[in-house]
Every structure is written in structure tokens, then in C-alpha cells.
N, C-alpha and C positions, 0 to 999 in steps of 0.2 A: 525428120528430126534425127540427129545422131543417137547412137546408143549411149553416148557419153552426156547426152542432154538431161539436165537435172529435172526439166519439166516432166520428161517421160519416167524417170524413176519415182518422182513424187506422184504422179498420177497413178502408176502401178500400186504404190504404197496406199494411197487413198483407196484404190479400187478393192484391194484385198481387204482392208478394214470395212468398207462399205458393204462387201457381200456378206461378211461375218455379222455384221449388224442388221442387215435385211434378213438374213436367214433367221436370226433370233426374234426379229419383229414378226416374221410370217409364222413363227411357231407360237407366239403369244396371242394372236388375233382369235385363236380357236378356244381359248381358255374362258371358263365362266368366272372371271374375276373383273372388278371395276379398274379400268386404267386411268381414267381421269373423271372428273365431276360432271363433264357435259356429256358423257356418253349415254346414260339413261335418258337424259332430257331429249336428246337428238332421236333415240330409239322410239320414245313415246310419241313424237311428233311424226316420224315416218309410219309407225303403226296407225296413227290418226287417219293419214292419207290412205292406207290399204285398207282401213275398215270404214272409210267413208264418213269419218268424223270431222268436225270443223278444226282446221289447222291453226286458225287465229281465234281461239275461243274468248268469250266475254272475260276480260282480266279481273272482274269482280269474283271470279272462280278460283283466283289465286294461282293459276297456271298461265304463263304467258309465252309469247314466241316473237323474239326481236331479230329472227333471221329472215331472209327473203324465202320464197317458197320452192325454188327449183331443186335444191339438194334433196329436200325431203320426197319429192316425186321419183327422183333418180334412185334414192336408196330404198324407197318402197317397192318400186319395180323389181329391183334386183333383190330385195329381201322376200318378195313373194316366190321368186324362182328358187331361192336357198332355203326358204321357211324359217329364217332367221334374220331380224332386222338388224341386231346388233352385229352379227357377222358379215351382213351385207355392208353396213357402214365402214367397219374396220378394213374388210378386203378392198372396198373402193379407195380408201385412204392409203393403204399399202400400194395399189397399183398405181395411184397418183403420185406417191413418194418415189416411185421408180420412173414414171413417165415425165415428170417435171424436170429433173436434172437432164434426162435424155433429150428433151427438147431444147433446153438451154444449150446443150452442146451443139445439136443441129444449127440452133440460131447463131451461135458463135462462129460456125463454119460458114454461114451465110454472110457474117460480118468480116470474114476474111482471115480467120484464125486456122492454124493447123489442127489436125486431129488431136495431137498431144496438148496443145493449149486449150481447146475447147473441153476436152475430157477433164483437165486440171480444173477449170472453172465450174463444171458440172458437179464433180466429185467434192469440190471444196464447199458447195452449196449443200450437198448432202451430209458432209461431215459437220457443217454448222448447224443443221437441223437436229441431227442426233445429239451434239454436245451440248447446244444452247436451248433447245426446246423440245425435249421428248414428250411435252404435254400434248402435242398434236400429231405424234408419230404414230401411224397405223392405229388410230382409234377412230370411233365412231364420231367424226366431226367433219364438216364439209371444206375446212380450211384448204387443205391440200388439194382436193377436187377442183376447187375453184382456180387455184394457180395453175394446175395443169391444163385446164381448159383454156385460160388466157396465154399460156406458153405456146399452145398450139395456133392461136390466133396471130401472136407474134410472129412465129415461123412462116405462116402463110403471108403475112404482110411484107416479109423480107424477100418474098419470091418475085423476081422481076421476068418480065414486065409486069407492073401492077395493073390488073383489069378491074372491070366492074365487079366480076364475079369473086375475085380474090378479096376485093375491098368489102364486099358484102358479107363473105365468109368471115372474114376478120371482125367485122361489126358484130355479127352473130356471136362469135366465140367471145369477144370482149364483154358484150352485153350478158351472155350466159354467165360468165364469171361474177359479174356484178349482182345477178339474180340469185347466185350461190352464196355470196357474202357482199354485202353492200358497200363495204369499204374498199373493195377492190378497184379503185379508180385511178391510181398513179399511172399505170400502164396506158390505159387509154388516153389520158391526158398527155402523156409523154409521146405517145405515137402521133397523135394530131399535131402537137408543136413541132415534132420532127419533120412531118409531112409538109408542113407550112414552109419548112427551109428548103426541103429537096423536091417537093413535088406538090405545089399548091392545089392543083386540079383534084389530086387524089385526097388531099387533106379535106377539102370541101365535100367530097362524095362520102369519105369515111364519117364526116360530122353528121351529114344528112341521113346516112344509113343508121347511125348510132342513135340519133334524135328519134327517128321513127319506131325504132326497136325499142327504146327506153319508154316511149309514151305508150306504144301499143301494150308493152308488158305491164306498165302500171295500170293501165285501163283494164286489162284482163284481170289482174290481180285484185283491183278494187271491186270489180264486178263479181268476182268469185267469192271474195272473202269478206266484202263488206267494210264498213268504217274501222273495224278492230284492226285491219291489216295495217294501214298507216299509223294508227295510234300507238300499235305495239312496235312497229319498225322503228319508229322515231322516238321511242321512250327515252326520256333523259337519265343521264347516269350523275352520280355525284362527282364533282371535279376536285381532284387532289393534287395541287401543284407540287407538294413535297415529294410525293410518290413519283410524279412525272421526272422531277430532278434527279432522284436516286436512279430510277431505272435507265434514264437517259445516260447518265454517267457510266453506268455498268455496261451498257450496249456499245457505247463509244470506245470504252477501253478494249472491249472485244475485237472491234472492227477499225481500230485506229490506223492501222498500217494500210489497209485498203482505202481508207477516207484519203490518207496522204497520197496514195497511188492514184486515186481519182483525181485529186488536184494536180498532181504532176501531169498526168494524161491530159487534162484539160488545158494546161499551159502548153504542152508540146504539140498536141494533135487537134487544135481547135478548128482546123480546116477539114479535118477528116469526117465526112458525114456520118460514117457508120459508128465512128467513136461517139460522136455528138448524140446518137441515140441512146447509147448506155449512160452517158453523162446525164442526159436529160431525165432518164428513168430514175436513176439513184438519186439525182439532185431534186426531184419531186417527192419520191417515196420517203426519203430520210427525214426530212423535216415534217412531213405529214404523219409519219408512223410516230416519231417522237413527240409530237403533240398530242397524239391520242393516249400516250401513257398516262395522261392526267385522269383518264375515265376509270372510275371504279369498277374493278372486275376485268379489265383488260390485261393481255399477258404479252410474252415476247412475239406472238405471231403477228402483232402489229407491224413488226420490222421485216416481215418475210419478202415483201416487194423491194425494200431497200437492200436486203441481203442478195436477193436474186440480181438486182442491178449491180451491185458490187462484185459479185462473182463474174458476171459478164465482163466487167471492167478489169478483172484480174486477167481473164483470157486475152483481152485485147491489149493490155499491158504488156504481157508476155510476148505477144506477137509484134507489137509496134515500137515499143521503146528500145529493145536491143538493136533493132534494125537502124536506129539512129546513131549508133556508136560504132567504133572501128571493130574489126573482126576479132582481135584478141580480147576485147572486153565484153562481147556478146554473152559468153557463156557465164562470166562472172557476174554480168547484170541479171541474167536470167536467174542464176542461183540464188542471188540477193533477193530477188523478187519472190522467188518460191519459199525462201526461208522466211521472208517477212509475212507472207500470206499464212503459213503455217505455224507462226510462232505462238499466237494465242490458242489455238487448237491443241498443239502439243503441250503447252503450259498447263492448260486445264486439265487435259487428260492425265498428265503426270500428277497434278494435285489431287485428282480424284481417284486414282488407281486403287483397285480393290484386289485382294488375294483371290476373290472368287473368279476373276477373269482368267484364271490359270486352271480353272476346273472344267472339264468337258461338259459336266451337267449345266453349268452357267450358259452354254451356248446351245445344248441339245434339249434340255428340259427346263427351259427358263421360267422363273417365277413359280416353282413346283410348290413350294411351302404355301404361298398365297393362294394358289389353286385348290390344295387340301383344305386350308382353313375355309375358304368360300364354299367348297363342296360341303362341309358340315353345317354352315350357315343356311344354305339352300335346303338341306334335308331337314333343319329345325322348322324353318318357316313353312315348308310343306306339310309338316306333321302338326301345324298349328294354324288351322283355317281363320280367316278373318283379317281385318287391317293391321299393317305393320309400318312401323317408323323405321327410316334408315338415313345415315348421315349422307350417302350417296343418292343421287336421283337416278 
């Protein structure tokens, strides 16, 4: 790529911004403060695993678990080494936050993108995670871990030639992602449909491996945890159509440019099998995530698969679409695509800009006031033995 390439400069800008945000997030994970409402809940369950207590207790005890079991065992093992289940969950989330976009970039390379285009797509995903959903950023929650695991599975799937061992490894990683968060099914579905188009024999082998792993995982889980496992995993939620409509409209407004780019790419590159994979992924994940917005208690992480697919599409669009135009128009088209992809992030950043961003303490000593307040609260509770109520779990 030329030094004048707008993709290179945009990737560099995103990289510098991403490094600052990752640095700040890495400094927050050590603080004894509540970052989101799920952290304590996840820490309790990881502690249950570490202490040998039931992971899926009787729901009549008013403490439930509607997550699959795998993440709790991973966090419990790491937490035992660190001596802190909360720090273990946060650090795994931070590592996943770094690994997931990195794996996206490597996957984009295997789909034929240049390094600058692959980096732009990966860093666009990272920017979107920080801007649109910091609820799951470097917190004790398994969401990012599950996506990072499945991203490794996608990278292995794209390795050619596809062998029995690579398909088995892909199936293991896809299944592991589902046993971290059970709604992480768009990528496995898209992978199977894509293989049906490009390598039907591999598709049937992936289906067979996935089915064996899924059935075995469910059988082991039911044997280990009893009937409470399925009852809590499939616990119903209230369905709120008005909420789904409002959240869907907001999400579409953020990602509208990339949805349009995906439509253009589908029309121009429908015979490009590598593009078809990304289109299938985003095309399945987007309506799936939007439908889940109606569930009470769900949040923007429903759309992480869709955003992942759209960021792959951004990298592929930068690689494929300019190549279809004359030489003088290629730089202008790449500039237009970059500007379109960054329009919503830049606008939202500008609207949310704070004077604190210019202070070194914001970056080097983040959330210091919350840490001081939490320290006094912790000291108060330690000096008053007995039960305590808290709005955070």
C-alpha cells in the first residue's frame, strides 16, 4: 500500500486511539470498583466452581445461572492462580479484547486483504466495542472470551487445504464458544452454509464433528449439573417489542454505512467465495441479534457477531471494490469507504467529548474517584460484620 493510501493513515489513527483505550482499560481491571452489574454474579459462580459448590443451584434459592458452564471453569482455574476471581475474569476479558480483533485481521488476510485493509477492519471492530458497548470491555464477563475462541476457529477453517484435523479443531473451538455463551451460533451456521457452497464434503464433516461435540457437551453438563442445568439455561425472558424496535433503530443508525457497503459488495462480488463467507456471517448475525433485542435484560453485545461480520466486510470492500474501478478513481473510492466507515465513530466521539480527555490523569489514573469511594465503602463493610445489601451483585 502507498504511503498516500487513506486506509493506511486511518488504520494508524485507529491504532493510536486503540492503544490509549487499551492502556486505560488495563489500568482499570486492578481497581476494586464495580464496572458493570454482571461482574459480581460471574465472580460468585467462578468461586462456586473453585470451591466445589453447585454451579446450577436450585432456583428456589433465588440465585440462578443462565450461562453455559465453560467460562466459569476457565476463570476459576485462572483465578486460583491469581488468587482473585474478579481479576481473573477481567484480565481474560482484556486479553480477549486484544486477541479477537487480531484474529479478525489474520482472517481478513486469509480472505485476500492487504495488511492495511485487514488492520483497518480489526481496529474498526475495536473502536466500535469501546464506543458503542463499554459494558463488556475488560470486565468479568465471558462475552469477549467466547468471540475470541470462535475467531480462532474461523482462522483455522480458512487454512487450506482443509483436513480432518483442521475441521475437528474448528468444530471444537466453535462448540467451546457456544459453551461459553449459548447464543454464539451465527458463525458456526454461516461456516457450514459457506462450506456447502465451496466444499460440501468438508461441510458434512464439520456438521458431524459439531453434532458429536454438542451432544457430548450437553450429556456431560446434564450428568454433572442435573436437571437445573437445562431449566436455568433456557429460562424465559419477558419479550418487549417496543424495546427491540428502539434498540434496533439505534444500532442500524450506527452501522448504516457498513450495511449499505455489504449490500453493494453482495451485488458486485456475489461470485467471490471469500466475500460470500463474510456476507453470510453478517447476514445471519444481524437479524438474529436484532430479534434478541426484545428480550428483557439484553444489551448491545447481542450485535457483536454482526459487527464482527460487518468489519470483515469493511476490509473486503476496501480490497475488492476499488480494484473494479479505473486507477484514478481507486484512491478516491478507498477514501470514501474509509470516511463512511468512520463517520459514525467520529460523530459519536465528537458528541461525547469531555474536557477530562485532555488530562493525563484520565489516562494514567483512571476512575480514581470511584476507587477512593469504593475503598471507603469496603472499609465500612469490613468494620460491620454480618449480612449486607448492595445494588451491585
